C-alpha positions in Angstrom: -22.8 -39.7 -33.4 -19.2 -40.1 -34.3 -16.5 -40.3 -31.7 -12.7 -39.7 -31.6 -12.2 -42.6 -29.2 -11.1 -45.9 -30.8 -13.4 -48.8 -30.4 -12.8 -50.8 -27.3 -11.3 -48.0 -25.3 -14.5 -46.9 -23.6 -16.6 -43.6 -23.7 -15.0 -40.3 -24.2 -14.8 -37.5 -21.6 -17.8 -35.6 -23.1 -19.8 -38.8 -23.2 -19.1 -39.4 -19.5 -20.1 -35.9 -18.7 -23.4 -36.3 -20.6 -24.2 -39.4 -18.5 -23.8 -37.5 -15.2 -26.9 -36.1 -13.5 -27.7 -32.5 -14.5 -27.0 -31.2 -10.9 -23.6 -32.8 -10.9 -22.8 -31.3 -14.3 -23.9 -27.9 -13.0 -21.7 -28.2 -9.9 -18.7 -29.1 -12.1 -19.3 -26.1 -14.3 -19.3 -23.8 -11.3 -16.1 -25.4 -10.0 -14.4 -24.9 -13.4 -15.4 -21.2 -13.4 -14.1 -20.7 -9.9 -10.8 -22.4 -10.8 -10.5 -20.2 -13.9 -11.0 -17.2 -11.7 -8.4 -18.4 -9.3 -5.9 -18.8 -12.1 -6.6 -15.2 -13.3 -6.2 -13.9 -9.7 -3.0 -15.7 -9.3 -1.6 -14.5 -12.6 -2.4 -10.9 -11.6 -1.6 -11.4 -7.9 -5.1 -10.2 -7.0 -4.8 -7.0 -8.9 -7.9 -4.8 -9.3 -8.5 -2.8 -12.4 -7.1 0.7 -12.0 -4.5 -0.4 -9.4 -0.8 -0.8 -9.7 1.3 -3.1 -7.6 5.0 -2.1 -7.4 8.0 -3.7 -5.8 11.0 -1.5 -5.1 14.4 -3.1 -4.2 16.7 -0.1 -3.9 17.8 1.4 -1.5 15.7 -1.2 0.4 13.0 -3.7 -0.5 9.3 -2.9 -0.1 6.1 -3.2 -2.0 2.7 -1.4 -2.1 -0.4 -0.9 -4.3 -1.7 2.5 -5.5 -4.7 3.6 -7.6 -4.7 5.3 -10.9 -5.5 8.6 -9.2 -1.7 8.8 -8.4 1.1 9.2 -10.8 4.6 7.9 -10.0 7.0 10.9 -10.3 10.7 11.4 -10.1 11.7 12.6 -6.6 14.3 12.2 -4.0 12.6 9.2 -2.3 12.7 5.5 -3.0 9.1 6.0 -4.3 7.2 9.2 -5.0 3.5 9.3 -5.9 1.6 12.5 -6.6 -1.9 13.4 -7.3 -2.8 16.7 -9.0 -5.9 18.0 -10.7 -6.0 18.7 -14.4 -5.5 22.4 -13.7 -2.2 21.5 -11.9 -3.6 22.0 -8.4 -1.9 19.8 -5.8 -4.2 17.3 -4.2 -2.1 14.7 -2.3 1.2 12.8 -2.3 2.8 9.7 -0.8 6.5 9.1 -0.6 8.7 6.3 0.8 12.2 7.2 2.0 14.9 5.1 3.5 15.5 5.6 7.2 18.8 5.1 9.0 18.9 5.3 12.8 22.1 6.3 14.7 23.8 3.5 16.7 21.8 2.5 19.8 21.3 -0.2 22.3 18.0 -2.1 23.0 14.9 -1.5 20.9 14.3 1.2 18.3 11.1 2.1 20.1 13.2 4.2 22.5 15.0 6.0 19.7 12.1 6.9 17.4 10.5 9.6 19.7 13.8 11.4 19.8 14.1 11.2 16.1 10.6 12.6 15.8 11.5 15.5 17.9 14.3 16.6 15.6 12.0 15.9 12.6 9.3 18.2 14.0 11.9 21.0 14.4 12.8 20.6 10.7 9.2 20.7 9.6 8.5 23.8 11.6 11.4 25.6 9.9 10.4 24.4 6.5 6.6 25.0 6.4 4.8 28.2 7.0 2.0 28.0 9.6 3.2 24.6 10.8 1.1 23.1 13.6 1.8 19.8 15.3 -1.5 18.0 15.8 -0.4 14.7 17.5 2.4 12.2 17.7 2.9 8.7 19.2 3.5 5.1 18.6 1.9 3.3 15.6 2.1 0.2 13.5 1.8 -0.3 9.7 1.1 -4.0 8.8 2.6 -5.3 12.0 5.8 -3.2 11.8 6.1 -0.9 14.8 6.9 2.7 14.4 6.3 6.3 15.5 4.4 9.0 13.7 3.9 12.7 13.7 0.7 14.3 12.4 0.6 18.0 11.5 -0.7 20.7 9.2 0.7 23.7 7.5 -0.1 26.4 5.0 0.5 26.3 1.3 -0.5 29.8 0.3 -4.1 30.1 1.2 -4.6 26.4 1.3 -4.1 23.9 4.2 -2.0 20.8 3.8 -2.3 17.9 6.2 0.7 15.7 6.9 1.5 12.4 8.5 5.2 11.2 8.7 5.7 7.6 9.9 9.0 6.1 11.0 9.1 2.3 10.7 11.7 -0.1 12.0 11.2 -3.9 12.4 11.5 -5.2 16.0 15.1 -6.4 15.8 17.4 -5.1 18.6 20.0 -2.8 17.2 18.5 -2.7 13.7 19.2 0.7 12.2 17.5 0.4 8.8 13.9 1.2 8.3 11.4 3.2 6.2 10.0 6.7 6.4 6.5 7.3 5.0 5.5 10.8 4.1 1.8 11.5 3.5 0.5 14.9 2.3 -3.2 15.7 1.5 -5.4 18.8 1.1 -9.1 19.1 1.7 -9.6 18.7 -2.0 -8.6 15.0 -1.6 -11.5 14.5 0.7 -9.4 14.5 3.8 -11.3 16.6 6.4 -8.5 17.0 9.0 -5.0 16.0 9.8 -6.0 13.1 12.0 -7.8 11.4 9.1 -4.9 11.5 6.6 -4.1 8.0 5.4 -7.5 6.7 6.5 -9.7 8.2 3.7 -9.4 9.0 0.1 -7.0 7.6 -2.6 -3.9 7.9 -0.3 -5.3 5.2 2.0 -4.5 2.4 -0.4 -0.7 3.0 -0.8 -0.4 3.7 2.9 -2.3 0.7 4.2 -0.8 -1.7 1.6 2.8 -0.7 2.3 4.9 -3.7 3.3 8.6 -4.3 3.8 9.9 -7.1 1.6 8.3 -8.6 -1.5 5.3 -10.3 0.1 2.2 -8.5 -1.0 -0.8 -7.5 1.0 -3.5 -9.5 -0.8 -6.4 -8.5 1.4 -8.0 -5.0 1.1 -6.6 -2.6 3.6 -8.6 -2.3 6.8 
């Protein structure tokens, strides 16, 4: 068999591989496939088919992943996602808005419940049949916050909502994020308490992170 290696320079790479035991060659092949897969994962940052990873830098920096059930639409938030049926029926939505707290002393944890109180008043005035289901402290990917969970009427349909106020644990910090989740039973959401935990809206909610560092593990 001819070779591309000049005489005296030793065997070629393929010749060396052929001299290895079959088990060793098989192990090297598996390793090469794994490395190739890692390269592809790194190039796509772990993206899965049918998912979109987005980084938003204005008015503040955050990132999240959403599935192809959602369409990014033009709204008044930093990011607005909407899911509608082919017949135009609203299914669910997810929005990220910037949050600015009034000047305060200490930790934001003491301010957020008061902010939520005023927010509930606004929701009650805005939505017909508004009903507050629960409220309390929460965390989204280690960032502390406060949430209000509710439902209201949209014609003859029921809409479940979860609004979350997030501010990093930095004393005096006034800048944060407000997440707004809306879902109907059509989305597979059975009640207000489960919004964000089931269905397509779970991915953008659980993958939301402040900054540019992406959540590479599947949401819990």
